[in-house]
C-alpha positions in Angstrom: -1.8 35.6 -36.7 -3.8 38.5 -35.5 -7.0 37.1 -36.9 -6.4 33.8 -35.1 -5.7 35.6 -31.9 -8.9 37.6 -32.2 -11.0 34.5 -32.9 -9.4 32.7 -29.9 -10.0 35.7 -27.7 -13.6 35.8 -28.9 -14.2 32.1 -28.2 -12.7 32.2 -24.7 -14.5 35.5 -23.9 -17.8 34.0 -25.0 -17.2 31.0 -22.8 -16.6 33.2 -19.7 -19.5 35.4 -20.7 -21.9 32.3 -20.9 -20.9 31.4 -17.3 -21.7 34.9 -16.0 -24.9 35.3 -18.0 -26.2 32.0 -16.6 -25.0 32.4 -13.0 -27.8 30.3 -11.4 -27.4 27.4 -13.8 -23.6 27.6 -13.6 -23.7 27.7 -9.7 -26.1 24.7 -9.7 -23.8 22.8 -12.1 -20.7 23.7 -10.0 -22.4 22.6 -6.8 -23.5 19.3 -8.3 -20.0 18.8 -9.9 -18.4 19.5 -6.5 -20.5 16.9 -4.8 -19.7 14.3 -7.5 -16.0 15.2 -7.6 -15.8 15.2 -3.8 -17.3 11.7 -3.7 -14.9 10.7 -6.4 -12.0 12.2 -4.5 -12.9 10.4 -1.3 -13.0 7.1 -3.1 -9.7 8.0 -4.8 -7.8 8.8 -1.5 -9.3 5.7 0.1 -8.1 3.6 -2.8 -4.7 5.2 -2.7 -4.4 4.4 1.0 -5.6 0.9 0.6 -3.1 0.3 -2.2 -0.5 1.9 0.2 -1.5 -0.6 2.9 -1.1 -3.5 0.5 2.3 -2.2 -0.6 3.4 -2.0 3.1 2.2 -5.5 3.9 3.6 -6.7 0.6 7.1 -5.3 1.4 7.0 -7.3 4.7 6.0 -10.6 3.2 9.3 -12.4 2.8 10.3 -15.8 1.5 12.8 -17.4 3.9 15.5 -19.3 2.1 17.3 -21.8 4.4 20.8 -23.0 3.5 22.4 -26.4 4.2 24.1 -26.7 7.5 27.5 -27.4 6.0 27.4 -24.2 3.8 30.7 -22.3 3.7 31.0 -18.5 4.1 31.9 -18.3 0.4 28.7 -20.3 -0.5 26.6 -18.1 1.8 27.9 -14.9 0.1 27.5 -16.4 -3.4 23.8 -17.2 -2.7 23.0 -13.6 -1.7 24.4 -12.4 -5.0 22.4 -15.0 -6.9 19.2 -14.1 -5.0 19.6 -10.4 -5.8 20.1 -11.2 -9.5 16.6 -12.7 -9.7 14.1 -10.4 -11.4 11.4 -9.3 -8.9 13.6 -9.6 -5.8 13.5 -6.4 -3.7 15.7 -7.0 -0.6 17.8 -9.9 0.7 18.5 -10.0 4.5 20.8 -12.4 6.2 19.7 -14.3 9.3 22.7 -15.9 11.1 22.5 -18.9 13.4 22.6 -16.7 16.5 19.8 -14.6 15.1 17.8 -17.7 14.3 18.1 -18.9 17.9 17.1 -15.5 19.2 14.0 -15.5 17.0 13.0 -19.0 18.3 13.3 -17.7 21.9 11.1 -14.8 21.1 8.4 -17.1 19.7 8.6 -19.3 22.8 7.9 -16.2 25.0 7.7 -17.2 28.7 9.0 -20.7 27.8 12.2 -19.4 26.3 14.1 -20.9 29.2 13.6 -24.3 27.6 16.1 -23.2 24.9 18.8 -22.2 27.4 22.1 -24.0 26.7 21.1 -24.9 23.2 23.9 -24.7 20.7 23.2 -22.2 17.9 25.1 -24.4 15.5 22.0 -26.6 15.1 20.2 -23.8 13.4 20.5 -23.1 9.7 21.5 -19.7 8.3 18.9 -18.2 6.0 18.0 -15.2 3.9 14.7 -13.4 4.0 13.8 -12.3 0.5 11.2 -9.6 -0.1 9.6 -9.1 -3.6 8.8 -6.1 -5.7 5.6 -7.8 -6.9 3.9 -10.6 -4.9 2.2 -12.0 -8.0 5.7 -13.2 -9.0 6.2 -15.2 -5.8 5.6 -18.7 -7.2 7.9 -18.1 -10.2 10.7 -16.7 -8.0 10.4 -19.6 -5.5 10.9 -22.0 -8.4 14.0 -20.2 -9.5 15.4 -20.1 -5.9 14.9 -23.9 -5.5 17.3 -24.5 -8.4 20.1 -22.6 -6.7 23.0 -24.5 -5.1 23.1 -25.1 -1.3 19.4 -24.2 -0.8 17.9 -26.7 1.6 14.4 -25.4 2.2 12.0 -22.5 1.4 9.3 -21.2 3.6 6.7 -18.6 2.6 3.2 -17.6 3.4 1.8 -18.5 -0.1 -1.8 -18.3 1.2 -1.3 -14.8 2.6 0.5 -13.7 -0.5 -2.3 -15.0 -2.7 -4.9 -13.2 -0.5 -2.9 -9.9 -0.8 -2.7 -10.2 -4.5 -6.5 -10.7 -4.7 -7.2 -7.8 -2.4 -5.0 -5.5 -4.4 -6.8 -6.5 -7.7 -10.2 -6.1 -6.0 -9.3 -2.6 -4.7 -8.2 -1.5 -8.2 -11.3 -2.9 -9.9 -13.7 -1.4 -7.4 -11.9 2.0 -7.7 -12.2 1.9 -11.5 -15.9 0.9 -11.5 -16.8 3.7 -9.0 -14.8 6.2 -10.9 -16.4 5.4 -14.2 -19.9 5.7 -12.7 -19.1 9.1 -11.1 -17.6 10.4 -14.3 -20.7 9.4 -16.3 -22.9 11.1 -13.7 -20.8 14.3 -13.9 -21.0 14.4 -17.7 -24.7 14.0 -17.5 -24.9 17.0 -15.1 -22.7 19.3 -17.3 -24.5 18.2 -20.4 -27.9 19.1 -19.0 -26.8 22.4 -17.6 -25.2 23.5 -20.9 -28.2 22.2 -22.8 -30.4 24.8 -21.0 -28.0 27.5 -22.1 -27.9 26.2 -25.7 -31.7 25.9 -25.8 -32.0 29.6 -24.7 -29.7 30.6 -27.5 -31.0 28.3 -30.2 -32.2 31.2 -32.3 -28.8 32.8 -32.2 -27.1 29.5 -33.1 -29.5 29.1 -36.1 -28.6 32.6 -37.3 -24.8 31.9 -36.9 -25.2 28.7 -39.0 -27.2 30.6 -41.6 -24.4 33.1 -42.1 -21.8 30.4 -42.5 -20.3 29.9 -39.0 -18.7 26.4 -38.6 -19.9 24.0 -36.0 -16.5 24.3 -34.3 -16.8 28.1 -34.0 -20.3 27.7 -32.5 -19.3 24.8 -30.2 -16.1 26.2 -28.6 -17.7 28.9 -26.4 -19.9 26.3 -24.9 -16.9 23.9 -24.5 -15.0 26.7 -22.7 -18.0 27.2 -20.5 -18.0 23.5 -19.6 -14.3 23.6 -18.9 -14.6 26.7 -16.7 -17.3 25.0 -14.6 -15.3 21.8 -14.4 -12.1 23.6 -13.3 -13.9 25.7 -10.7 -15.6 22.6 -9.3 -12.2 20.8 -9.3 -10.5 23.6 -7.4 -13.3 23.8 -4.8 -13.3 20.0 -4.4 -9.6 19.9 -3.9 -9.8 22.3 -1.0 -12.8 20.5 0.6 -11.1 17.1 0.1 -7.9 18.4 1.8 -10.0 19.6 4.8 -12.0 16.4 5.1 -8.8 14.2 4.8 -6.9 16.3 7.4 -9.8 15.9 9.9 -9.9 12.2 9.2 -6.2 11.6 9.7 -6.1 13.9 12.7 -8.4 11.6 14.6 -6.2 10.0 17.3 -8.4 7.0 17.6 -8.4 6.2 13.9 -4.6 6.8 13.6 -4.0 4.6 16.7 -6.1 1.8 15.2 -4.2 2.0 11.9 -0.8 2.1 13.8 -1.7 -1.0 15.8 -1.9 -2.9 12.5 1.6 -1.8 11.7 0.4 0.5 8.9 0.7 4.2 8.1 -1.6 6.6 6.3 -0.5 8.7 3.3 -0.1 12.4 3.9 -2.4 14.5 1.7 0.8 16.3 0.4 1.9 12.9 -0.9 -1.3 12.8 -3.1 -1.9 16.5 -3.8 -0.2 16.6 -7.2 -2.0 13.5 -8.4 -5.3 14.8 -7.1 -4.9 18.1 -8.9 -4.0 16.4 -12.2 -6.9 14.0 -11.9 -9.4 16.8 -11.0 -8.1 19.0 -13.9 -8.4 16.2 -16.3 -11.9 15.4 -15.0 -13.0 19.0 -15.0 -11.8 19.8 -18.5 -12.7 16.4 -20.0 -16.2 16.3 -18.5 -16.8 19.9 -19.5 -15.8 19.3 -23.1 -17.8 16.0 -23.4 -20.8 17.5 -21.6 -20.9 20.5 -24.0 -20.4 18.4 -27.0 -23.2 16.0 -26.1 -25.6 18.9 -25.3 -25.1 20.6 -28.6 -25.4 17.7 -31.0 -29.1 18.4 -31.6 -28.5 22.0 -32.6 -25.5 21.4 -34.8 -27.0 18.8 -37.1 -26.7 19.9 -40.7 
């Protein structure tokens, strides 16, 4: 146990030592990593907000289910339970005949006076159904049509289809950009550590000659890569928080978003995810970069 602890301490110590011995290279690498991770972070928070916008609009896209005029209170209540039982249904809101008349008046605007004296009994009661996933809209509508006392269904199928495509497009674009940035970051780390490895190639050859395993030789460099990645991730998180706070603090921008009936995410809503992503990126890129850079020197 003591031997294992000593070896682990040596490997970690060597990793930290490598960073301090090669300050200029490490600082250059951290700087380039920060730029890369910051760009990644900006695209990440933009993607998160765009997905948030889609979710907000999605939650407001309802299917309106009109009931037959002669439906009884019992049938109206029964339909609500049947709608809620359908997989993929989020909320079910009742629209009475009086509410339906009021909605028509609001749509008429200045000409609402034309509806004065109209009997609300000519309007159908209905339910506005929102979904947990817009891609299930067509299937859910087919199930609703089969229910008793349903007279008609109205929905913005074109809008729903467009929203589903936008959501997919956002996710694909985010993934593609993220992969490109990760590859670029691995390249930076690999080349930085390669310089360190090259400078210590003689030492590595001696270690191999005396029987040191590839893992024993590789780990200090892997630790060095992880340290660089974690430092870059911590700095990038702070910079991203400042940039995002300035952006969402712009009154004009916030007002523009509000006019569309949308809200931005607070950075605190994303901070945990950002930290996890940056840690995973920093550690993963560091290990991959060091592994790639050492392949040439560890060939048997």
